[in-house]
C-alpha positions in Angstrom: 13.5 -14.4 -13.1 16.2 -12.3 -11.5 14.6 -9.0 -10.4 18.1 -7.4 -9.8 17.0 -6.1 -6.4 20.1 -7.3 -4.5 21.6 -4.3 -2.7 18.7 -1.9 -3.6 17.5 0.2 -0.7 13.7 -0.1 -0.3 11.4 1.8 2.0 8.0 0.2 2.8 5.2 1.9 4.8 2.6 0.0 6.8 5.0 -3.0 6.9 4.0 -4.7 10.1 1.3 -7.0 8.7 -0.9 -7.8 5.7 0.2 -6.6 2.3 3.0 -4.4 3.7 4.6 -7.3 5.6 4.4 -9.5 2.5 6.1 -6.8 0.4 8.8 -6.3 3.0 9.5 -10.0 3.2 9.6 -10.4 -0.5 12.0 -7.5 -1.0 14.3 -8.9 1.8 14.3 -12.4 0.3 15.3 -10.8 -3.1 18.3 -9.2 -1.4 17.1 -5.7 -1.0 18.0 -3.6 2.0 14.6 -2.9 3.6 13.5 -0.1 5.9 10.1 -1.2 7.2 8.0 1.5 8.7 5.0 0.8 10.9 3.2 2.3 13.9 3.7 -0.5 16.5 5.8 -3.1 14.7 4.9 -6.8 15.0 6.5 -10.1 16.0 6.5 -11.2 12.3 8.4 -8.1 11.3 10.9 -8.6 14.1 11.5 -12.2 12.9 12.2 -10.9 9.4 14.7 -8.5 10.9 16.5 -11.4 12.5 16.8 -13.3 9.3 17.3 -10.6 6.6 18.8 -7.1 6.2 15.6 -5.4 7.3 15.4 -2.4 9.6 12.1 -1.9 11.4 11.2 1.6 12.3 8.3 2.5 14.5 6.7 5.8 13.3 3.3 7.4 13.2 2.7 8.2 9.5 -0.6 10.0 10.4 1.5 12.9 11.8 2.9 15.9 9.8 6.5 14.9 10.6 6.3 11.0 10.7 6.8 10.4 6.9 9.9 12.7 6.7 11.3 11.1 9.8 11.0 7.7 8.3 12.7 8.7 5.1 15.5 10.4 7.1 16.0 7.1 9.0 16.4 5.3 5.7 18.9 7.7 4.4 20.8 7.7 7.7 20.9 3.9 7.6 21.9 3.4 3.9 22.8 6.8 2.5 20.4 6.6 -0.5 17.0 5.3 -1.6 16.1 3.3 -4.7 12.5 2.1 -4.0 9.5 3.5 -2.2 6.4 1.4 -1.5 3.5 3.4 -0.2 1.3 0.8 1.5 0.0 2.3 4.7 -3.7 2.7 4.9 -6.9 1.8 6.7 -10.6 1.6 6.0 -13.6 2.0 8.3 -16.9 0.8 6.8 -19.7 3.4 7.0 -22.9 1.3 7.0 -25.1 4.4 7.6 -23.8 6.0 4.4 -22.4 9.4 3.4 -24.5 11.5 5.8 -23.1 9.7 8.8 -19.4 10.6 8.0 -18.2 13.5 10.1 -15.6 16.0 9.2 -13.2 14.4 11.7 -13.7 11.0 10.1 -13.1 12.4 6.6 -9.9 14.0 7.9 -8.7 10.8 9.5 -9.3 8.8 6.4 -7.5 11.2 4.1 -4.6 11.6 6.5 -3.7 8.0 6.5 -4.8 6.9 3.0 -3.7 10.0 1.1 -1.6 12.5 3.0 0.8 9.9 4.5 1.8 9.0 0.9 1.9 12.7 -0.1 4.3 13.5 2.7 6.4 10.3 2.3 6.9 10.9 -1.5 7.7 14.6 -0.9 10.5 13.6 1.5 11.7 10.7 -0.7 11.7 12.2 -4.2 14.8 14.4 -3.7 16.7 11.2 -2.9 15.1 9.1 -5.6 16.0 11.5 -8.4 19.7 11.2 -7.4 19.7 7.5 -8.5 20.0 6.6 -12.2 16.9 4.6 -11.9 14.4 4.5 -9.1 10.8 3.5 -8.5 7.7 4.4 -6.5 4.9 1.8 -6.2 1.8 2.8 -4.3 -0.8 0.3 -3.1 -4.2 1.9 -4.0 -7.5 0.1 -4.3 -10.1 -0.9 -6.8 -12.3 1.6 -4.8 -10.3 4.4 -6.5 -12.5 3.8 -9.6 -15.2 1.5 -8.1 -16.8 3.8 -5.5 -18.7 2.1 -2.7 -21.0 4.1 -0.4 -20.1 1.8 2.5 -16.5 3.1 2.2 -17.2 6.4 0.5 -14.4 8.4 2.3 -11.9 5.6 1.7 -12.9 5.4 -2.0 -12.4 9.1 -2.4 -9.0 9.1 -0.7 -7.8 6.2 -2.9 -9.1 8.0 -6.0 -7.1 11.1 -5.0 -4.0 8.9 -4.4 -4.2 7.2 -7.8 -4.6 10.5 -9.5 -1.6 12.0 -7.7 0.6 9.1 -8.6 -0.3 9.5 -12.3 0.6 13.1 -12.1 3.9 12.4 -10.4 4.8 9.9 -13.1 4.6 12.7 -15.7 6.6 15.1 -13.6 9.4 12.8 -12.5 9.6 10.3 -15.4 12.2 12.3 -17.2 14.4 12.3 -14.1 14.5 8.5 -13.8 11.7 7.9 -11.3 9.0 5.5 -12.3 5.7 5.9 -10.5 3.0 3.2 -10.7 0.0 2.0 -8.6 -1.4 -1.4 -7.7 -5.1 -1.7 -7.1 -6.2 -4.8 -5.1 -9.7 -5.9 -4.6 -10.5 -7.7 -1.3 -7.3 -9.2 0.1 -7.0 -11.8 2.9 -5.7 -9.5 5.6 -6.9 -8.0 8.9 -8.3 -5.0 7.0 -11.0 -7.3 5.7 -11.0 -10.3 8.0 -9.7 -9.0 11.4 -11.8 -8.7 14.5 -12.7 -5.1 13.6 -12.3 -5.5 9.8 -14.8 -4.9 7.0 -16.4 -8.4 7.2 -16.9 -8.3 11.0 -18.2 -4.7 11.0 -20.7 -5.4 8.2 -21.8 -8.6 9.8 -22.7 -6.8 13.1 -24.7 -4.3 11.1 -26.6 -6.9 9.1 -27.0 -9.4 11.9 -25.1 -12.1 10.1 -21.6 -13.8 10.4 -18.3 -12.4 9.0 -17.9 -15.6 7.0 -21.1 -14.8 5.2 -19.9 -11.3 4.3 -16.5 -12.7 3.1 -18.2 -15.4 1.0 -20.5 -12.8 -0.6 -17.5 -10.5 -1.4 -15.5 -13.4 -2.8 -18.4 -14.5 -5.0 -18.4 -11.2 -6.8 -15.0 -12.0 -8.4 -14.5 -14.4 -11.3 -12.0 -16.5 -9.3 -14.4 -16.7 -6.3 -11.7 -16.0 -3.7 -9.8 -13.2 -2.1 -6.3 -12.2 -3.2 -3.4 -13.4 -1.1 -1.0 -10.7 0.3 1.9 -12.6 -1.4 0.3 -12.2 -4.7 0.1 -8.4 -4.3 3.7 -8.4 -3.2 4.9 -10.3 -6.3 3.3 -7.6 -8.5 4.8 -4.8 -6.5 8.2 -6.3 -6.7 8.0 -6.6 -10.5 7.1 -3.0 -10.8 9.7 -1.9 -8.4 12.4 -3.8 -10.2 14.3 -2.7 -13.3 12.6 -5.5 -15.3 9.9 -3.1 -16.1 12.0 0.0 -17.2 9.4 1.5 -19.5 6.3 1.0 -17.3 5.3 4.2 -15.5 2.0 6.0 -14.8 0.2 2.7 -14.9 -2.3 1.1 -12.6 -2.4 -2.7 -12.2 -5.6 -4.3 -10.9 -5.4 -7.5 -8.9 -8.9 -8.4 -8.0 -9.8 -11.8 -9.4 -11.9 -10.3 -12.1 -14.1 -8.3 -9.8 -14.0 -5.1 -11.9 -15.7 -5.9 -15.3 -15.3 -2.6 -17.0 -12.9 -2.2 -19.9 
C-alpha cells in the first residue's frame, strides 16, 4: 500500500530510541522529510540521518521553550509541516504507591508526558492548518484508561493527553487537521526493559528478576508477548497518511489483547 508520504514533512518527538526511533525510520523509508527531536540523540538516529532525509535536532522538550524551538527548526528546514508525531514521554514506577509521589515528581511526569505535547502542538498547529490536509498522531498509553497504582502519575498524565487530543480533533477537524492517538500496552523498549526500566525497577522492589516481571506482564495479554516498536510505527504511519482521511478523534489500542473491556 502506498501511503503517499513521499515529500511530506514530518516532525517526531522522542525520536532517538524505542518507538520514536521506529517511527522516524519508517517515515524516512516511506520518503518523508523527517525532523527528529530528542534530548541527546543516538548513534542509531545519526545512522538514519546518513541514509535518509532525516534531520536530527537535540532539544529539551521538558522546558517551556524547547517544543517551540523544535517546531521552528522544522519550519526553517522545510518551510512547512504536514505531520506531527507526539511520542516523547517517560515513566517511573512508584512501588510505594500514591502517597509516595511528591509534588515535584507529579510535575516532572506531567511536564514530559503532557505539557511537552501541549507546547509542541500549540507551536505546530498554526503551520498544520496552512496545509490542505495534515495530521497529528500522539503516542499515549493503555494506562490512559487502565489506571495502575504503580504508575499512577503516568496514568493520569496519559489520560489528560488522550482527552486533550480528542478535544483538538473537534476544534481543528474542520480546518483540515486530523488528530488521533495510539495507545500501546507494554512495548519492547528501554522504557520497559532498560537497566532502569519498569521491569528492572519492579524486580528490585520485589526481589526477583526483570525477566520474571517481563514474563508476568506479557502473560496478561492474549498474544503472550510485548508489542514491537515497528508494530506501533506501522500504525502511526497509517494514521498519519492520507489513506485514513476520515479518521479523526480516534484512539487505537495496540496491546496484544491486554485490555478486555468493550
